[in-house]
N, C-alpha and C positions, 0 to 999 in steps of 0.2 A: 513133591507138594503136592500135585496137582491128582493122586489117587487119594489122597486124605479127601478129600469135596468127593473123588465118587468112590466110598466104602460101599459097602455090600447091606446098610442099612435102609432098611425099610421104609423110613420119610427118606430118603431120598428118593427113594419113586413116586409115593406121594410131592415131592421138591419138586419135578421135573414135571409131574400134571400141574404144579402151582402155575413153573413158568410159563407153562403151555396155555392156562388161562387167560395168566397177567398179561402174555401178548397178544390172546383174544380182544382181551376187553378192550387192549387200550387201540385196537383197531379199529375201536367204536367211534375212538375221539378224534378232534379234531386235529386233522393234518396241514402241516403248510407248503406243500407243494403247490404253485402256483400253475398251471400250465393256461394256455389261452384258451380261456373259456367263454366263449361267444354266446351273451344271451341275448334277447331280446326279449321286449315286454309283451306281450301274449295280450293281455287284458288290453291293454294300451291299441294291440292293433285291433283287438275285435272292434271296440268303440270306434274305431278310425272307422274302419268299414262300416260301420253300420249309419255313420254320418255320411259317409260318400255314399251310399246307396240312397239311402234319403234324397239327398241330391242330385242322384239321375233320375229319379221321379219322374225329376219335373225337367234336370236339364240337364248336358255334357257340362263335364267339370270345367270348373276357370283355366286362365291359365296359373293362376296361382296354384291352387290346386293341386293341378297335376305336377306342380313341379314338389310338391310337398308329396305327392303324392310314388316320384319318383327317389325321392327322400329316405321313406319305409319299406323300398323294393334294395335300395340299394343295403339301408343297414341289415333289411335279408341276405341280402350277399355277404354283406361284410360279417356275420353272427355266426350266419348257419353254412356257408360253402368257399369262402377263403384259404382254410384250410387246406383245399386242396386243388382251387384257381383261382392263380394270385397272380400277383408281377413274380415272385419267390417262391411259388409254387403250382407249377399251370399244364395238370396231371391233363393228358387228353387237348392239350396243346391252347385249351380254354382259360381263356385269362375275363374274370369279371369285376376287377378292381381297376377296369378301364372304359370308356366309352369304346373305344374302339375295339375291343379283344371280347363285348357283350355282343353287339353287333354284324363282327363278322362271324362270332363260335368256335369250333374250335379242330381239329382232327378231322369229325362228321359234318362238316359241314356245318348252317345259322344252328341256333341255335330256338329264335325268334323273331316271326313274322309279326312286322306290328301292326295294329288293330285285327287280328286272328290268334287269343290264345288259343285255338282249338287246335289250330294248323301247326303251334308252335311247340320242336320237338322238349323244346325245360320241361313243358306244359306236362307233356309224358309223359316224363321223366320221374316228375316229383309227386304223379299222382298213381304211380306203380306200387304192388303191394310191399312193404320194409323185407318182403326176403325176397323181393326179386333185383338177379342179380343188374341188370342196367337204376333202382332207384338210386335218387339224389335227393340228398344227400344219401350214401351210404351207413357214413357211422352215427353217431351220436343222433338216430331218430330220424322218423320222417320230419316235412316241413308241418304246422297245423293247421286242419284245413285253412283259420282267417291269412294267415299267410301264403298258402297256398291260390286264395281268391283274391287277395289282396296283387298280387303277382300278375292273374289274371285278368285282373279289372286297369290294372298299368299296361299288361299288352292290350287292352281292347280298346284302351285310354287311345293308341298309337303310344304309346311304349316314349313317349316324353324322354330326354336324358338331359335335364339344366345344367348349365354351366356354369349359373351361379356358385356363390363358398358356399356347400351345407355343410352344415353340424352334423353330418350322421348321427355317431353315439349321443349320450348323452354327458353334459358337464356339470361338476356340479359349481356352484356359485360359488365366485372370489370372495368378493363379501360378508361381514360376518357382524350379528348386530345378535347382542345376548336376549333373549323369547322369556317373555315373562311366564312367574313359575306359576303353574297350574294352582289351581285350588283345591289339596289334598288333605287330607289331615299328619300325613308324615311333617317333623322337619327336618327331615334332610335333605338335600336340592335335587339327586339324585333318587332317593327312594318315592319324592312327587311325581317326577318323568315320568318314572317305573309304574306308581300306582295308576296313574293313566292309563297308561299304556297297559298295564292290567286289564284295566275296568275294559276298556278297548276290544281286548282279546280274551273278553271272559275267565280270564285265565285268577285264580285265586292265587295269596301274600302263600310262599314254601312257609317247611319249616326252618328256623335258623340252626346252623349248626354248633355242636354243645362246644363249651369251655375247651377241653380238651381237641376238637377239629378244629375249632379257630387258633389256638397258640400255636398250633404245628401249620398249620396253613400261614400266618401270618408269619411267624420267622422265615419261612421257606419264600416267602413272595420278597418279602424287605428282605432280609439278608441272606439267605442262598442259605442259613442253617438249620437244623433242628435246633430244639428248645430242649434243654439237659434236665432233666426228670426230676431237680430240684425245682428249675423253676416252673415248671412244668405244673406242679405239686401246689405250690403258690399261689400259683395264680389259680386255681382251683378253690383255692379254700380262701379265696379275698372273696369280702361282700359284697365290696365297693362297687355301688352299680351302673361309673364309670371306666370298669376296671380293662375294658379295650381299649378302650379312648384313650387310656394312658399311657398302656401298653404299645399302640401304634408311635405314640410318640418317645418312647424308650426305643425304640426300634432305628426310628426315624434317627435320631439322635447318636448311636451308633453306629459313626461315619466313618470308622473304617474297614469294617465288615458289607454294611451297607454298598459304599462304592467296588467295595473286591467283588458285590454280588454283579451288582446292574455294570461293571464291566464286561460282561459276559454278555449281556442284551448291545450295550453299543459297540463291544467291537465285530458284533455279527453284522450288525447296523452297520458301521461306517468301516468295513471291512480291513480293519486290524486285528493285527495280530505279533507274535514275537519269531517268527521263524517262518519257513518255507517260500516259494516263489517270487522272484523277482529279488529278494534280500543279497542272494551275491551280488546281484552284478547291479547295484545299489540303484535298482528299477524300481524300488518301490521302500516306502521309509511307515516306521511305524507311531502313533502318535501315544502310545500308552501311560505315559508322562505327563502331558499333557492332561487325557483324557479320564485317571486318576485323579486329576488336583481339579481337574472342573469337577468330579462330582463329590470329591471331598470338600470341596469350598462352597457346593449345591452353588455355582455357575447358572445365572440364570439362559433358560434355553437358549433367548435371540441371541445372546452374546456365546455362547457356543458358537451357533451356527454363522454370525459373525465371525469369528475367529475362525472356523473351518471354511469358509469362501473365501475370506482376507489374510493369508493362516501367518502366524509368526511360525517363524523356525518350527517350534515346538508343535507346532499344527497341522504344516504342510501335508502329513500325509493321506491328507483325506483324498482330495483334487487332484492333487501327483499319478497315481492310476501306476498301473504297471507298463513298465516296457517293457514288452514281450519281444524276444529274439525269434527272429527268422524274419520271412513272410507272414504275413496277419492284412485279415480278411480289414479294410478302409473302416468300418462302425468299428474298429478296436482302436484306431488310432488314438495316442493317449486325448485330447482335447475332449473324443467323441465319449472316451470315458467320464472323466469330468461333469459333462452335460447329464450322463447314463444315471449316475451315480449321482449327483447330485436332485434331478429329480424323481429320483426311485426314494431314497431316502428321507426326502426331508419331501417333498411335495404328492407324494404315492401314484406315482406319473410313471408309467414305463416308455422308455424312449428307446429302447433297444430296437423296433421291428424300425422306428422310424431313421436310424440313423442308417437303414441297408434302402428302403424306399417308404410312401408313404403308409404311412401304420395302418392295419385293419383290426387294431385292438381299442383305438381310441382317436382322434380328432389329428393328430399332429401331421403333421408332412414333413416329407424329408429336407423339404429347407427349413423350417426351422430350428430343427435337432439339428440342423450345419450352422444356423444364424449362432444356435444358442454355445455349439462349440465353439465357433466362431470369440467369443469371453474370453476365453481357455489356451487364446490360442498367439503366435509371436509373429504370421505371418498369413495369406489371405488361403484359408482353407475353398477347394475348388470342392463340388459338390460330385457324390460319387452314387449311382445306384445299382445296389447290386453286385457292388467292386467295383462297377465301369463310370469314367470318369462322366461328364456331363456337357465338362465346358463353362458350365454356371458356377458364379462367387457365391460366399457365403460373405454375410455383414454383421456382426454383432446384435444379439438384439434379445431379449427374454423370450420361453415360453412365451409369456400372458402380457404382451405388448402394452396390457391396456394399464397395467399396473407400475410402468413406467418406462424411460426409454434407458440402455447401457450406454453409458460417454466414457468417452477417454481415449486421448489415443495409445497408451501405452499399458501395460498388462496390468500394475499396480492400482491403475485408474478409473479401468472396466472392472473389475476387482469389487473396489471403492462402492462403485456403482451398484455394482449385481445385490450389493449385502444392502444398503440402501434399498434396494427395488423390493430382496426379494423380504426383509423382517420387518417392515409396516405393516401397524397395526390392518392398513385394509385388505394383505393378502389372509383372509383366513383361513385361504388351503392349506399356509404353515401351521398355521395352531391347529387345524380343524385333524391333519396327519400325522403330529407326534401325540394329541389325547387318542385318538384313535389306536397309534399299536402300545400305548400304556392298557389301553380300556384291555383290548385281544389281550393282552400278557398279562394279567390278574382275571381274566373270566373265559378266556382259548379263545373267542371268536371277537373280530373284533364288532364295534356299530356300524362298519362294513364294514363288507368282505368280498374279498380276500382284503388284507392290509396296504396293496401294492396300489389300488384299483378304485380310489379315493372317489371318484368320481359314478362307481355303482352307488343304487339309495341306502341313506343309512337303516336300519329299522323304527329308528329312534328321530329325525332328526333334527327337532326339538332337543332331546338332550345331548348329541352331541353338538349341534349348536351353543346350550349356556356351558358346556363345561372348555369348550374351547376362547367361549370369550370372555368365559371366568378367567379360566387359563393366561387368559391374554391381563386378564385388571389385575391380576394376581404377580405382574413383574415374571409370567411365563415363568415358575418358581415349580422347579420338577419335585420337589421332595413337597408342597404344597397341594401340588395334583393326586399324588401316589396317598398322600392323608385323605382328601376329599374321596375319592375312592375309594377306598380301605372301611374309612370309617361310616363307608352305608349301611346299611340292611342290606342292602342288594348283593354287593360282596359275599355277609354272613352269612349266604341262604346255607342250605345242603344241595348236593349238586344233582343240577338238574342232567336227564336222561333225553340224550336226542340219538334218535335215528341212525343216523350214519352219517359220514365223513361229508357227501354230498349234500345231505342237504343242511351241517352246516357254511356249505358255499352254495346255497341257491337263493332264490330272493322271493323263497315260499319259507323261507326259516324266519320262527318265531322265536324270540327271548322268553324262555323261562328260566334261569336262573344262572347261575357258573356251572361249569364244563368242569366235571376232575382231570387235571390235566397229571401227564407226568412228565416228571422231572424229568431235568434237565442233566446232561451228561456231570454237569460240573454240579450241580446237587447232589446226583446217585453220590457221585466220587467222595464228595465232602460228607454226608449223612455217614457213610461206609465207613471211613476212616474214621471217626467220631464215636462208631459201635465197635470198630475191628484192632485196628492200627493206620497207623498214616499211609495213605496209598503212595504220598508222595512228597518228597523233601527234598525236590529242588525247586528253583520258582527261574523261571523264565522271564519274569517282567518283577521287580523287586520295587514296592510302590517306595520304599522308604531308600530306597540307595546304599543298601548298606556295603562294602565291599573289604575287602582285605587284598595282602602284596602279596600273597602266597600265587604261583603260579600252576598249574597241571602243569609235568613232563612224564616227557619219555626219551625214548629213540628214535633221531630221525629216519625216518626208512626214502631215501628215493630211488626213484626207475625214470631212466635218461634224463636224471636231473632235474625231475621234478619229486615234489613231496607231497608221497602220497599214505594212503593209509597202515597202521602198523599191521606187519605178520604177525599171527602166532607168532608166541615164545617164552623164553623163559627173556629179561633183560635186569641188570645189577647195577645199584647204584650207590652213589658214597657222597656225604660231606659232612667236612672235619669244621669242627671250630672250638676256637681255646675261654676257656672258664680262668683269670688270672687266681679271682679268689671261690673255690666251690665253697670254703666255706661260710660266706656269706651269704649262700642264699637260702630266701628262704620255702620255696615254691620251684617246680619246675615241670609240667606238664609239656602231652604232645596229643593232637591231634593228627589226626590219618585216614584220608578215605584213598583205598586204590579200584581203578576196574584193570581187571578183573576180583585178582588174589594174589596175597603177598605175605613176608616175611620176615616178620623187624627185630634188628638187632639196633643195639648202644651200647657200644665198646665192648663186643664179643659174646655177648647177651642178646639169646633172643627172648624179646616181650610180648611179643605174643600175633597173628594171624589172623588173616580175613578173607572172606570171598565176596564182601557184599558191596560193593562203594555208598551206594544210600546211606549206609549207617557208617559213621562218622565213630572211628573209634577214638578212645582215651587211656593214656597212660600216664600214671604218676610216675618221672624217673627221677625224680631228687636224690633218691639215693645210689644212681648207678651211674652217677656223671663225676666228671672227675678234671684236672687241671687241660688236658688235651683230651678230647673227643669227637669221636667218627659215628656218623651215623650210618646204616647199611641198608639197604632195602631188596630183595628178591620179591619181583612183579614176574604177574606173568598175565600174559593176553592170550585169552583163550578165548575158543573159536577152532573154525577149520579153515574160515577164512577171512583175509585182513578187513581189521574194525576199528575203532577207535580205543586206547588206554591212556590211562594216562595214571599221575601220583601226585595228592595235596594232601599235603606237610607244614606243622605251624611245631614250634616249642617255645614256649614260653617259660621266660627264665626271670623270676621275681627275687627282689635282692631285701635284703633286712632296710636297707637304708630306701625302700620306698622304691627303689626303681627299677625299671622291668624291663630286657631285651625280646627280642621275635626274630627266632630264627625261620624262613620261608622257604620253602624246595622253588627254585627258579633255575632259569640256565647257567648255572654256575658250578650249580650240581654237577658228578661226572655221572657218565653210563656205559658199561657196556654190555655184549652180549654173548661175552666168553671168555674165561676163568682159568689163569694160568696157576692158583694156588687158591686152595681149600682155606687159606688164611685170609681172605678180600673183606673177614669184619673187625679180621683185626686194624688198630690206628696206623700201625709202622709197616702196612702194604703199599708197593709202592702200584699206582694207580697211573704212573706215566703214560701209558699208552692208552686209558680211556678218555671216549670225546666225549666234550658239556652235553649234557643234556639239552634237548628236543622244548623248548615252549609250545605244549598244546593247548592252552590256552589259560584266559585270565578267571580268578576262583568270579567273577563278576559276567565274563562271557565266556561262555565255551559250551564244547558239544550238552555239557553236564549240567548246567546253568546253578544258580546259586542255591549252595547243599547252605540250607539253613540252622544246619545245625553244628556248624562248621563254624564252632563260638567259644571262648574259651570263660566267653558270660555264665555263669549256671543259668542268671535270672533270666536270658536269654534265649533257655533249651527248648526242645519241646517243643515248638511252634509248628500247628498243622498250616502245608501248603498247601494256600487253600486250590483248588483244582483251576481253577479263573486264569489262575496266574501262570501255569506250567505249561510246556510248549506240547502242541499236541502228538498222540501217542496212538499207538494201534488203539486201544480200549478205549478211551475219549470219544475218538472217531467211530471206533463202530457203536459207540451210544446217540452217536447224531451230531456232536462238536464239527461244526464243517472247517474247512481249512482257509475260509475268507478270501478267497481269492477275487469273489467277486459278492454282492451285498446282501446278504441273506438277512430277511425281512421276519421268517418265525420257522423256527423250524419245522424238520419233517416226523408228525408222531407216530407216523405210520410202524407197525413191527416187525425187524426184515430177519432169515437167515442169520445173518451175522449173528445180532444180538443175543439172538439165543444161545449161539455155541459161543460168545463173551462170557454169559450170563453163565451155564451150565459147564462149559468146560477151558477154559482161559487156564492157562500158568500163573500168567501175573494174579488175575480176579483169587483165584485158589491161593497162594502167597498169605493174600491178604487178609486172606481170612483165617486159612493156616493160623497162622502165625495172634493174631487177633484171639482165638481159639485157646492158644495158649495162657495169655493173659487171663483170660474167662476163668479157664481151668485153676490157674493160680489160688485166682482174689476166691476162688468160690467152692474148691475143692469135694467132695461130697455131696454138697449140699446143695442137687440139683433142682428143687422147687424157689430157693433165693438164687441161684443162677438164673432160670427160666423168667422167675417174677423181674429182676434186674436188666433183660435183657430185654423184656418186653417195654417197661419202661423208657428205655434208652432207643429204643429204635421205631417204638407205636405210638409213647407217648400214655399209657396206661397198662393196667393189669393184664396179662391170658384169663380168659375165660376157663374153669375149674376143666369144660372139656378138654382145648388145648393145651393146658400144663401136666393135664396126663397122657394123652399124645407123645407127650415130647418125653416125659418121663420113662416111658415104655421102650422110648429107643434108645436109651442111652443106660448101660450095666451105672452100676455099686457105687461105681468108680470110675465115674468117664473120664474117654480117654480124651488126647484133640481131634480122634477122628471122629468122633458121637457129634462134640459138640462144633466143631466144623461142620458138621451137615445141620446142625440143629438153627445154628446164625446163618449160613445159606438158605436155608428153608425161608426164614421169618422176612431174609432181605429181597424174597422175590414174592410177598405177599401182598397181591395189589394194594392193601392199605398202605402200604410200606413204599407203592413205587408211586402212587398218584400223591395229588395234592388236593 
């Protein structure tokens, strides 16, 4: 299969070049990796330093001013030094997050001489050239001149270290008020704020994206699917000036596809998945059914939060955490996981550092982290600092106690109290955080960046507050929030060009419009399925809960009294049944799927064979059935090592009087791995020494997932298995879908070597393209121009240019082969125009 994609066609070489360019382009996009990024407001330091210098012309700093100066020195330490010199990482035995460490120094002795900056070792180090081996800090660049002068001023003023409670890092306000809209000509509230921002930053309004670009963008953003070419053309020809808004409303009403698409975002955020670490030992529980219903029914966000924190049985998986096996760090106990996940997901606050020691990325202390974790505990927690017991105990409290007390002796009472505190209108942080996440989803970068550091300054504080307050006023309706964003002119602008990923994270970022965003793994897979052939055929989670009595069966394999994966080799299966009146049958149909290979016999007649369990095979057996019948299957487990193997079978018998009977594969079937006669397909064969089949799984719950096409309902056949509902596989993982063991709030868009290999040489991807190419060749035959036109319409929503068409025609023969069409499809799928939204 793979060789079909790797043909010697000259276009294959061009496609490889396109792949490299595509991935290189994606390197200029925003990516979501969020390492600890200690920023310090250099401008603020300059202003404060100038003020202190002015004060010193007249008099010495007051005690309050010295305390304030100490605050800023400690902020410099936190932002620039804690990566190497803190309680958690004390390079050279130097610790700068505690008073004793600062004044005692490290292996080389004291670093500070109070009152004499010139004699202080720290000043010598920070003033060294950046290339010097002893310069501090050694990474992330030297301190700014203002930071160095602030440090020197603090030492010369006596190096005061205040014991008062200090807030080293900026904290966003909790209160949320809706600011009045600015006086701008635009009709849309978002556009009014952005227009004001553009005026302040001397930016002209960019051009709007054209209709073809808009319909593709909004379809992928709202429901995660490419628009069909007939929908695109109808939209283009529509002269209604409100057609974009009407299209948005239509998409938001497509509750099924909307919910499936947004499951991906919320699964990442709520660390919900269908399989993986923790499920086998029941140390983890999925909330998929609850989440799908919440999205389908448009449950208000505050109600979602309430049910996640004070859960029903269906929603309890979020705060439950993963019960890790073996010894783990104290900061990973499930109560702290709950506190960490809630803080990060709902409040944009990193609690992981503070779960081990006082945080050096925000103002949260170890005591605060444990006090919040105590809300979820059945017994009193002892504080562990860097995995060592402190002897101190936790008391249940919210991270922001000013919002209210957590009351209750029982866990259920405390969770109910937590909900009251967290979802109250006064907790503006809750509403700002989710609004910021949605903004980042549609624009590539949040109003605040990174999205998990909500204490950072937004590029437009007024816009964030207005959106969050409006969201709160409208019942925290997520679809209305989406509508508010995507109906704006701001969302509908041409993609802006930004310098690099670091700039997107920096405090110097200036908003100029939406970014071009790379498709998610799920969007890409669904798009490929719509162009070629379905990439996936079975669901790990079926929103509709479809079920069937059929069981996956095989022969039990045991070692040391334990059931193990089946060995490779041949197995033989039989099942007999009777039909009192065969003449009364009106129809009889078989469904069969076998992993890995089979030959099917009914009453000695071989009906067919198959080698791909993803493809459900169907047989009409009305003419071969008798009063006494035998189903016989020769099945092969392929491979060189033990692996999953199974048969899924169903036979439906319809009678002329309207009755129906169904025969399913189950553990009443018989199986053997050796034969005594070649007549094993005969009804009369003696199978008395065969054993009962082993149930390898249910239709609805098995290694293979729910096969969508395993149905007798023709109208229910050939449904697309959306990639957001399937089990994580190497292809999706390579394209960026996470394992979801931890909260993930933005995926990494940076290109990787693995992605290049997957898109250029992966056998699974190659097979899908080749199968799709067979269908394209069958549909269009020798009409190369029509094939290319339709491919471009389907994939890109437009016709090819004359140059593009000629290039593609030149690499296909007059009778295009599957190999040639595979190359053409592959090259289109790797165009940046296809990969980016």
